Residue, then its C-alpha position, 0 to 999 in steps of 0.5 A: m305312510s309317511k316318514a313321520d308316521a313310521t318313526d312315531p311309537a304312538r301311531h303303532s302302539r294301540s290297544g284293543w280299547d283305543v281301536f275298538r272304543v267307538p265301533l263298540l259305542v256306535g253298536l250299543v246305540c244301534a242296539v239301544g235303538l232296536g230295543l226303543a223300537l221294540v218297546g212302545d209308539g210315539i216318543w219311542d219310534d222317535l229315539s229309535w229312529l234317532a239311534l238307528s241313524l247313526p251309522v248312517a250319519l257318521a258314514a256320510f260324514h266321513w265320506h264328506r270329509a274323506g272327499r274335501r281332502r282330495 
């Protein structure tokens, strides 16, 4: 942690909503994707694949981005 980060109070005072907003959204999208997979065939399957691929796409994006920083 840098000295600038240690003196910035905004970096240390995050609410629960600030911390869990994105993970809850990803979880909700995955739950909807699982529900869509149970609903029917055709376009519903395509939408479920799209929703369930979100965590994989996010992980790949952040992994690639972390590799470029070095």
